[in-house]
C-alpha positions in Angstrom: -19.0 -7.2 26.5 -17.9 -8.5 23.1 -14.6 -7.5 21.6 -13.2 -5.7 18.6 -10.4 -7.4 16.7 -7.9 -5.9 14.2 -6.0 -8.4 12.1 -2.8 -7.1 10.5 0.4 -5.8 12.1 1.3 -3.0 9.7 0.7 0.7 9.8 -3.0 0.5 8.9 -3.6 -1.9 11.8 -1.6 0.3 14.1 -3.7 3.3 13.0 -7.0 1.6 13.7 -5.8 0.1 16.9 -4.6 3.4 18.4 -7.7 5.2 17.1 -10.0 2.7 18.9 -7.9 3.0 22.1 -8.7 6.7 22.2 -12.4 5.9 22.7 -13.4 4.9 26.2 -15.4 1.7 26.2 -15.7 -1.4 28.5 -14.8 -3.9 25.8 -11.4 -5.3 24.8 -9.6 -4.3 21.6 -7.5 -7.2 20.2 -4.7 -6.5 17.8 -3.5 -9.6 16.0 -0.1 -8.5 14.6 1.5 -11.6 13.3 4.8 -13.0 14.4 7.1 -10.5 12.8 9.1 -8.0 14.8 8.2 -4.3 14.9 4.4 -4.2 15.1 3.1 -1.3 13.2 6.0 -0.9 10.8 4.9 -3.6 8.3 6.8 -4.0 5.0 6.8 -0.3 4.1 8.4 1.1 7.3 10.4 -2.0 8.4 13.4 -1.1 6.3 16.7 -0.3 8.0 18.2 1.6 5.0 18.2 5.4 5.2 18.3 5.6 1.4 14.7 4.2 1.4 12.8 7.5 1.6 9.2 8.4 2.1 7.5 9.8 -1.1 5.4 12.2 1.1 6.9 15.2 2.9 7.3 14.9 6.6 4.5 17.4 7.2 2.0 15.1 5.3 2.8 12.0 7.3 1.2 10.8 10.5 -0.4 7.8 12.2 -3.4 9.4 13.9 -5.6 12.3 13.0 -5.6 13.5 16.7 -1.9 12.7 17.5 -0.3 14.6 20.3 2.8 15.0 18.2 2.9 14.9 14.4 5.7 13.3 12.4 7.3 16.6 11.5 7.6 17.5 15.2 9.0 14.1 16.0 11.6 14.2 13.2 12.9 17.6 14.3 13.6 16.1 17.8 15.2 12.9 16.5 17.0 14.0 13.3 19.3 17.0 13.2 18.2 19.5 10.5 15.0 17.7 9.6 12.3 20.1 8.1 8.6 19.6 7.5 9.2 19.8 3.8 11.8 17.0 3.7 11.4 13.5 2.4 12.7 11.5 5.3 13.8 7.9 5.7 11.0 5.4 6.0 12.9 3.9 8.9 12.4 7.1 10.9 8.6 7.0 10.3 8.7 3.4 11.5 10.3 4.6 14.8 7.6 7.3 15.0 4.9 4.6 14.7 6.4 2.7 17.6 6.6 5.9 19.7 3.0 6.8 19.0 1.8 3.3 19.8 3.8 3.3 23.1 2.1 6.6 24.0 -1.4 5.3 23.1 -0.9 2.2 25.2 0.3 4.2 28.1 -2.7 6.5 28.0 -5.0 3.4 27.6 -3.5 1.8 30.7 -3.9 4.9 32.7 -7.6 5.0 31.8 -8.0 1.2 32.4 -8.9 0.8 28.7 -8.7 -2.9 27.9 -6.6 -4.2 25.1 -4.5 -7.2 24.0 -1.7 -7.4 21.5 -1.3 -10.9 20.1 1.9 -11.7 18.1 0.4 -14.6 16.3 -1.0 -15.1 12.8 -4.7 -15.4 12.1 -5.3 -18.4 10.0 -9.1 -18.6 9.8 -12.1 -16.4 10.5 -15.5 -18.0 11.1 -18.9 -16.4 11.6 -20.8 -17.3 14.7 -24.3 -16.4 16.0 -22.8 -13.6 18.1 -20.0 -12.4 15.8 -16.8 -14.1 14.7 -14.1 -16.5 15.9 -10.5 -15.9 14.8 -8.3 -19.0 14.8 -4.6 -18.3 15.4 -1.6 -20.4 14.4 -0.8 -21.1 18.0 -4.2 -22.9 18.5 -5.9 -20.0 20.4 -9.3 -18.6 19.5 -10.3 -14.9 19.8 -14.0 -14.1 19.9 -15.1 -10.7 18.6 -18.4 -9.2 17.3 -16.5 -6.8 15.0 -13.4 -7.5 13.0 -11.2 -5.2 10.9 -8.9 -6.7 8.2 -5.8 -4.5 7.9 -3.7 -7.1 6.0 -1.6 -4.7 3.9 0.4 -6.1 1.0 -0.3 -9.7 0.1 2.6 -12.1 -0.6 3.5 -11.5 -4.3 2.7 -14.2 -6.9 5.3 -15.0 -9.6 4.4 -13.7 -13.1 2.9 -16.4 -15.3 5.8 -16.1 -17.6 8.3 -17.4 -15.0 9.1 -21.1 -15.2 9.1 -23.5 -12.3 12.7 -24.1 -13.0 13.5 -20.4 -12.6 11.6 -20.2 -9.3 13.4 -23.3 -7.9 16.8 -21.9 -8.9 16.7 -19.2 -6.1 17.8 -16.6 -8.6 14.3 -15.3 -9.1 13.4 -13.0 -6.1 9.8 -12.4 -5.3 10.4 -10.3 -2.2 12.6 -7.2 -3.1 13.1 -6.4 0.6 15.1 -9.5 1.2 17.6 -8.7 -1.6 20.2 -7.6 0.9 20.4 -11.1 2.4 22.1 -12.4 -0.6 25.9 -12.9 -0.2 27.1 -13.8 -3.7 28.3 -10.9 -5.9 26.1 -10.9 -9.0 27.3 -9.5 -12.4 23.9 -8.4 -13.6 20.6 -7.8 -11.9 17.3 -7.4 -13.7 14.3 -5.8 -12.0 10.9 -6.4 -13.5 9.0 -3.2 -12.8 9.9 0.5 -12.8 7.7 1.9 -9.9 8.7 3.0 -6.5 9.6 -0.5 -5.2 11.7 -1.1 -8.3 13.6 2.2 -7.6 14.3 1.2 -4.0 15.6 -2.2 -5.3 17.9 -0.7 -7.9 19.4 1.8 -5.4 19.9 -0.9 -2.8 21.6 -3.2 -5.3 23.9 -0.3 -6.6 25.0 0.4 -3.0 25.6 -3.2 -2.0 27.3 -4.2 -5.3 29.1 -1.1 -6.7 30.2 -2.9 -9.9 26.8 -4.5 -10.8 25.1 -4.0 -14.1 21.4 -3.0 -13.6 18.4 -3.4 -15.9 14.8 -2.4 -15.2 12.0 -3.5 -17.6 8.3 -2.7 -17.6 5.7 -2.5 -20.3 6.0 1.3 -20.7 9.5 1.7 -19.3 8.3 4.7 -17.3 9.9 5.6 -14.0 8.0 7.6 -11.4 8.0 11.3 -11.9 9.7 13.5 -9.4 8.5 15.7 -6.6 9.8 19.3 -6.6 12.5 20.0 -4.1 10.2 22.4 -2.3 6.4 22.5 -2.1 4.6 24.3 -4.9 1.6 26.5 -4.7 -1.9 25.0 -5.2 -3.7 25.6 -8.4 -6.0 28.6 -7.6 -8.9 27.2 -9.7 -8.6 23.6 -8.3 -12.1 23.6 -6.9 -13.7 24.6 -10.2 -11.5 22.0 -12.0 -12.5 19.3 -9.6 -16.2 20.1 -10.1 -15.7 19.7 -13.9 -13.9 16.4 -13.4 -16.7 15.1 -11.2 -19.1 15.9 -14.0 -17.2 13.9 -16.5 -18.4 10.5 -17.6 -15.4 8.2 -17.3 -11.6 8.3 -17.5 -11.3 9.5 -21.1 -13.2 12.8 -20.6 -11.3 13.3 -17.3 -8.0 12.9 -19.1 -9.1 15.2 -21.9 -10.2 17.9 -19.4 -6.8 17.8 -17.7 -4.9 17.9 -20.9 -7.0 20.9 -22.1 -6.1 22.7 -18.9 -2.3 22.1 -19.4 -2.5 23.3 -23.0 -4.2 26.6 -22.0 -2.0 27.1 -18.9 1.4 26.0 -20.1 3.2 27.7 -17.2 1.2 25.7 -14.6 3.1 23.0 -12.7 1.1 19.8 -13.5 2.0 18.4 -10.1 -0.1 20.9 -8.3 -3.2 19.8 -10.3 -2.6 16.1 -9.7 -2.1 16.8 -5.9 -5.2 18.9 -5.8 -7.3 16.0 -7.2 -6.5 13.9 -4.1 -9.8 14.7 -2.2 -11.9 13.6 -5.2 -9.9 10.6 -6.4 -12.0 8.0 -4.6 -15.2 9.7 -5.7 -14.1 9.7 -9.4 -13.3 6.0 -9.1 -16.6 5.1 -7.5 -18.5 7.0 -10.2 -16.9 4.8 -12.9 -18.8 1.9 -14.4 -17.1 -1.5 -14.4 -16.3 -1.0 -18.0 -14.8 2.4 -17.3 -12.7 1.0 -14.5 -11.3 -1.6 -16.9 -10.6 1.1 -19.4 -8.7 3.1 -16.7 -6.6 0.1 -15.7 -5.7 -0.8 -19.2 -5.0 2.6 -20.7 -4.4 5.2 -17.9 -3.1 3.3 -14.9 0.5 3.3 -15.9 0.6 7.1 -16.4 -1.5 7.8 -13.3 0.7 5.7 -11.1 3.9 7.5 -12.3 2.3 10.9 -11.9 0.5 10.3 -8.6 3.1 8.3 -6.8 6.2 10.3 -7.3 9.8 10.0 -6.2 11.6 12.2 -3.8 14.3 14.3 -5.4 17.3 12.5 -3.8 16.6 8.9 -5.1 15.6 10.4 -8.4 19.1 11.9 -8.7 20.7 8.6 -7.8 18.7 6.8 -10.5 19.7 9.5 -13.1 23.3 9.2 -12.1 23.2 5.4 -12.5 21.7 5.9 -16.0 24.3 8.6 -16.9 27.1 6.3 -15.9 25.7 3.5 -18.0 25.2 1.3 -14.9 21.4 1.2 -15.4 19.4 0.5 -18.5 15.6 1.0 -18.6 13.6 -0.9 -21.2 10.0 -0.5 -22.3 9.2 -4.1 -23.0 7.0 -7.0 -22.2 8.5 -10.0 -20.3 7.7 -13.1 -22.4 9.7 -15.7 -20.5 12.0 -16.2 -17.5 13.8 -19.6 -17.5 17.0 -21.3 -16.4 18.7 -22.7 -13.3 20.7 -19.5 -12.7 21.8 -17.4 -14.3 18.3 -16.8 -15.7 17.3 -16.1 -19.3 14.8 -13.2 -19.5 13.1 -13.0 -22.9 11.5 -9.6 -23.6 9.7 -8.0 -26.6 10.3 -4.2 -27.0 7.3 -2.0 -26.9 8.3 0.2 -29.9 10.0 -2.1 -32.4 8.5 -5.4 -31.2 12.0 -6.9 -31.3 12.4 -10.1 -29.1 15.6 -10.2 -27.1 16.9 -12.5 -24.4 19.0 -11.1 -21.5 20.9 -13.2 -19.0 20.9 -12.2 -15.4 22.4 -13.6 -12.2 19.4 -12.3 -10.2 15.9 -11.3 -11.4 13.8 -9.3 -8.9 10.0 -9.0 -9.3 8.9 -5.5 -8.3 5.6 -5.1 -10.1 3.7 -3.4 -7.4 1.0 -4.2 -4.9 -0.8 -7.6 -5.4 -4.4 -7.4 -4.4 -5.8 -10.3 -6.3 -7.3 -12.1 -3.3 -8.9 -14.8 -5.4 -5.4 -16.1 -6.3 -3.5 -15.3 -3.1 -1.9 -18.0 -1.0 -3.4 -16.6 2.2 -5.3 -19.0 4.4 -7.4 -16.3 6.1 -8.6 -14.7 2.8 -9.0 -18.1 1.1 -11.2 -19.2 4.0 -13.3 -16.0 3.8 -13.9 -16.6 0.1 -14.7 -20.3 0.6 -17.1 -19.6 3.4 -18.8 -16.8 1.4 -18.1 -14.1 4.0 -16.3 -12.1 1.3 -16.1 -11.9 -2.4 -13.2 -10.9 -4.6 -13.4 -7.7 -6.6 -14.0 -8.6 -10.3 -10.9 -6.6 -11.3 -8.7 -8.3 -8.8 -8.5 -5.1 -6.7 -9.1 -6.6 -3.2 -12.5 -7.5 -1.9 -16.0 -6.0 -2.6 -17.1 -3.7 0.1 -19.5 -0.8 0.7 -18.5 2.8 1.2 -17.8 2.4 5.0 -15.4 -0.6 4.4 -17.9 -3.2 5.5 -17.5 -6.3 3.3 -20.0 -7.7 0.8 -20.6 -11.4 1.1 -21.3 -14.1 -1.5 -25.0 -13.5 -1.3 -24.5 -9.9 -2.2 -25.4 -8.7 1.3 -23.4 -6.6 3.8 -21.4 -8.9 6.0 -22.2 -7.2 9.3 -19.3 -6.4 11.6 -16.6 -7.4 9.1 -14.5 -4.5 7.8 -11.4 -3.9 5.8 -9.0 -1.0 5.6 -6.1 -0.2 3.3 -5.1 -2.2 0.2 -8.0 -4.6 0.3 -10.3 -1.7 -0.6 -8.6 -0.7 -3.8 -11.6 -1.9 -5.8 -13.9 0.3 -3.7 -11.7 3.4 -3.3 -8.7 3.0 -5.6 -6.6 5.5 -3.6 -6.4 3.9 -0.1 -2.9 2.7 0.6 -1.0 5.9 1.5 -0.8 7.1 5.2 -2.6 10.4 4.6 -5.7 8.3 3.4 -5.2 5.5 5.9 -5.1 7.6 9.1 -8.3 9.5 8.0 -10.0 6.2 7.2 -8.8 4.7 10.5 -10.1 7.6 12.5 -13.5 7.5 10.8 -13.8 3.7 11.2 -12.9 3.8 14.9 -15.5 6.5 15.4 -18.1 4.4 13.5 -17.4 1.2 15.4 -17.5 3.1 18.8 -20.8 4.7 17.9 -22.3 1.4 16.8 -21.3 -0.3 20.1 -22.6 2.6 22.2 -25.9 2.3 20.4 -26.0 -1.4 21.0 -25.2 -0.9 24.7 -28.0 1.6 25.0 -30.5 -0.8 23.3 -29.5 -3.6 25.7 -30.0 -1.5 28.9 -33.1 0.3 27.7 -36.3 -0.7 29.5 
């Protein structure tokens, strides 16, 4: 019996792996996790800092659709005073992932469900007559007839405005999560970006170096909006609104419809409306033409990201306190140049006045968000898929082209049978596909689909 393989050791990979183990089948489920510690945690939930909080309430988090214990129940047992409405540490959710995996593995062993966890890195994926061969960095080969790519965030690429000299200096940091490893006390730190990762970076730096001067710069200078302290009521006419939005032709009419609603219902909390759009976000995106998608990315994305991916109240209060104390300055500006041997000179042009200024900083951290431009990524597995024609990059640099079920489209424009993706690689197909509420639903559906396909194939083989 041929195997199923999942490549990627983060939460998305853990979700698919566990969902597949819940199905009884005679094949082996391989999970290629990579060599890092804490399989299932990935970058998002591998942090050890309790000030790195989830931006979804505990009640909304989970790893499996059919889990025996949800995250809210787990957190009540392991954190005194934890409530389902709280925004809890990402570290705690990482521990929950490990606990859920342990439970799934135990149940699988009791049922003699075959599986293998391989702590190696997949370097190449080749198509064979019967399926695929996955080459690992330790020289081993895994054969599978179905493969799921759950690669998560790609290694960030430096901005084009950063010089080779600045990169070689060591003062330009591409991985914000490794900032705590630096031992030298900096006088000033500049973060390029003002999203959720940038906020985490700023708070970490302010705790580690209490006297540091902090600067955050992005094109619009807009920090994430803030969740209310307690859940708010849903908008009563959300279903009717969603139907009107689905009938709109492109992002501009959608934005106009939402603004019209807020003008006529000024007492309405806009966050309830944005949250109520969650079930239709992927459908709205899929209905856009390529031109409309470019329009959204250019004109609406910055506002949508800040509205949709909001901050928990506690880190928002910390950021506001840093600004009130004068320790944090936030600039709306375009980064024109980063150069120097350290300290670095960061040249920016302000958005409003178009004034060019050069700021000097001991450390510059790039926190510009998720990089899904697979065509430019330094990733041997993805590069090989593109070179071999098994996958094709999304034209807007939002991952890979795929059909609705996550099955990849190859260079010939056909479905690449048996090769799937989940999570951030599908942004071009789904747009909203990186948060755990979406990932666990997608993982459950994908596992069910793969199991059904294999059951059908088995029936065809044994049929007279």
